[in-house]
N, C-alpha and C positions, 0 to 999 in steps of 0.2 A: 669752496666748491668741491663737489664730488669729482673724481678723476675719470669717470666713465658713465655709461648709460645703464649699467646694471650693477647690483651688488648681491653678495652672499652675506648674511648676517646671522649671528648666533648669540644667544643669551644663555648662560648656564652657571651652575654652581660646581665647584671642584672640591673633592674631599680634602678637608684641612690637612690631613697627613700627607697628601701628595702635592701640595701647592708648589713647593720649590722644584720638584722634579718636573712637574707639569709646565712651569714657567720655562725651564731649560729646554724641554721638548718643543714648546711652541717656537722659541726663538731660533734654536739651532736646527730643528728638523721640519716641523709642521709648516711654519710660515715661510721658511727658506725654500721648501719644495714648491709652494704655491706661487710665490712671487716670481719664480723662475718660469712659470707657465706663460706662453705668449698670450698677450692681452690682459694679464693680471697686473694692474698698475700700482696698487697700494693696499697694504694691510695695516690695520690699526687695532690694538687690543687695549681694553679699558677695564678698570676695576671700579666697582660700585662704591660710592661713599656712603658712610653711615650705615643704615639698614637696607640699602637697595638690594632687591633680590629679583632675578637671579644676579649673582655678585659679579659676574664677569661678562663682558660684551666684546664681541669681535666683528669687525667690518672689513669686507674685502671688496675693493672697487675693481671692476673690469671695464674694458673698452666697450663691449657690446653684449647683449644678452647671450648670444650664441657662444661667447667665450666662457660662460659658466658651464657649458656642456660640451666643451671641446674634447677631442680624443685625449689630448695631453692631461687634462684635468681628470677626466673620468678614469684614466689609468691609475692616477693616484688614489682614487676612491677604492679601486679594486685591489691594488697591490699594497696592502697593509701588512706590517710585521708584528711581532709579539709586543714591541714597545708601544706601537700605535694602539693595539687592542687593549693593553693594560691601561694606557692613559684615558682611552674612551670609557673604561669601566669606572673611572673616578668621577665622571660627570653625572650630574642629576639636574632635574628641573630644566631640561634643555628645550629651548625654543629655537628652531632653525628654519630659515626660509630663503628663497630666491626672490629678488625684486627687480623691477625696472625703476629707474629714477625718472619720476615724472617732472620734478622741478628741483632745481638747486640754485641757491643764491647765497652770496656772502663775499666777504673781503679777505677771508683767510681761514685758518684753522684755530679752533679754541682748545684750550687744555681740558676743558669739561664738555661733556656731551649729555644733553637731556634727551632721553629716548622715550617716546610714547608709542606703544602698540595699541591700535584702536580698531574698532569694528563699527562702521556707520550703520544706521538703521536702514537696511536695504529695502524695506517696505515703503519708506517715505522719501528716500533720496537715491539717485543713481550714482554710479561710480564717476561718471563724467561730471555731475554736479558737485560731488565731493572734491574732486581735483580742482574745479574752477573756483570754488569757495576758498579753498586753502591757498591756492595760487594768488587770487585777486585780493583777498582780505587778510588772511591770517599771516601769510609769509611776509608781506609788506609791513604789517603791524609789528611782528617780531623783529624784523630787520632794523626797524627804527628804534628799538630799545637799546639803551646804553649797555654795552658789554656783550651783546649778541653779534657774533661775527659770521654765522652761517646757519641756514635753515634749508632742510632737504625733505622732500616728500617722496616716499617709496610706496609702490603698490606691488602686492604679491604676484608672482609669476608662477602659478601652480604647475604649468606644463614643464618648466625647468626642474622644479622640485621633484616632480614624478620621475624624471630621468635620473636624477641623483639617487633617489631611493631604489631605483632598479639596479644600481651599481654598487651601492654601499654594502659593507658587511654587517652593519648594525645601524640603528637610529632611524629606521623607517617610521617608527611611532613617535618621533619627536614632534612636539607641538609646532603649530605654524602661526603666522601673523598676517592678517589680510592687508593692513595698512600700517605704515610707520612714519612718524614725523620726527626728525632729528634736529636738535637745536644746539649749536655750538656756542659756548660762552667762555668769557675769560675768567670769571669768578663764580663761586658757588651761589652767592645770593643773586646773581643775575639769572642763573639757570632756574633757581627756585621761583623768582618772580615771573619768568616766562611760563613755567608750569602752572602757576596760580592763574595767570591770565588766560591760558588755554582752557582751564577747567571752568572758568567763569564766563567763557565766550557765549554770546547770546544763542548761537546755534550749536553750541558744544554738545548737547544731548543728541541732536539728530545726526551730527557728524561722528559721534561716538567718543569725542574727546573728554566729555565730562566724566566718564568712568574708564578712561584709558589706563593701561598698565604702564606706569611710568617709573623711571629711575634716573638718577644722575650719576654719571660715570667719569672717572678721572683717567686721562691717557697714561697708559703704562709703557707702550712700545709702539713704534711705527716704522714701516719700511716701505 
């Protein structure tokens, strides 16, 4: 289960020459600062398997949407130092967005995360219908698969992202993601099976799952 009602999520590549330094910075500075913010409950960082791109995925769980734009967090966005700036310069292909958690189901945390960023056909289906279809049909079907231990539906919260962009020193041109489906699995082949099922779903094209940007990520670090 997700640990709150909203999340900040980032998908990005890191310059190979800076990977070790970046890992240290994430663990000892970046994540440590954020998990100390009131309402920020869990941070997980993942590494893509095989040819998954972007190769790194980070997920920050917060209690409530307003915790994503609290004074304590926005201060971190403004008060960056030379190391923060240097690390940000090593990032590329960044997708960053704020989300509300519409649905979250599962029995625990998986070591592997299937991430699907998707864009429904807004001309033929409403956001309410997308959420209902995924909640009532897709999430139960996925949860019934062997090796799937969690399924979560996220919807973009652009009003929160806009506040972030107003305080950040860089990154206001980062790509966003309208909807995200996260599937937690115990083994790689279970995650791949879930990905295949979603792409073949009868309403997958209308929902946007048929051409979703997907990747499978292995857990690197959690706090």
